[in-house]
C-alpha positions, 0 to 999 in steps of 0.5 A: 524525501529521497535526495537523488530525484530527477526533474521528471520524477519530481514532476510526476510525483507532484502531478500524482499528489495533485490527484491525491488531494483532489480526491480528498477535497471531493470526498470532504465536500461530500462528507466522506473520506477515502474509506467511505466507499468501502462500506456504502451502507455507512456514509462518512466512513465506518461508524458501523458495522466495521469488523476487524480483520475482515477484508474490504471491499468484500469480494471486489478487490480481485476484479482488475484484469491487470492482476493488480489488487488491494484490500483494506482491513484493520487489526485488533486495536492493541496491534495498531500503531497510534492513530491508525484506523487500518491499512491497505495491502497492495499486490502485484501479479506474478509473471512466472507461471511456475511460481503462481502454481506452486505458491500464490499468484500475487506478490505484496507491494506495500502496506499503507496505514490510514488514520481516522480521517482517511489520510495516509500515515505510514508505508510498510513492507511485510514478511511473507507469511503476513499475506501468504504471498509469493515474495518477489525481489525489490527490483522486480516489484519496482518494475511492477510499480511502474505498471500499477493498474487498478482499472476495473476495481471497485470503488473506482474512485478509491482505486484511482486514489491509491494509484495516485498515492503510490505514484506520489510516494513511488521512490519511498516505496522502492526504498522500503522494498530494498530495505525489506530485502536487506533486512531479510538478508541480515536475518537469514545470516543466523538461520534459514531464510525459509524459517525467517519468512514464516516467523510469526514474530517478524511481521514488519520488515521496513516502514516509514511515517508519511505526512501528505502535507509535508510531502507536497511542501517538500515537492514544491521546494524541489521544483 
């Protein structure tokens, strides 16, 4: 937990955490998890069929008029961290038309690993090639985080849950983005930055494990 949080930040993070937990409780009461809505034909999550590398929800993640978007997928079992079912990738729209035209119309904000119970277990940032994004500086993405809006995305309850989750861990995400940029600076001392961004050997640039229960306990102690 970051040590320099203001009272306002603690209050906002606590309120967001309540939203995260309420969604989980509602899904649990229905016999579902956070992943259930991604595959409506398979209540309770992904007993089958679930295709590795396929994006979920198929064809629906780009609906929000805001330009913010997300998708969920899973790598091969051998490439996942222990206990991970898959992960979400969250993206922000780009304000600069020239960048949108030349590279992509989105920038990667954060990856969120999900365990087999549908709970968040890790936050991470990625190298440019991983999502073929138009990578943006951490400070710009920190501003975008404040305006995160998945209105219109489906499943709506999942979109809202992700928004609460990001707000609850916003300082952690901001710190990871800064650490990502620092890592890129370090790696670019030995060779061209453009080569680093396309290096398939470098996928994750910063990460941290998270535990929702411990996170909420820590927020309660700070109140």
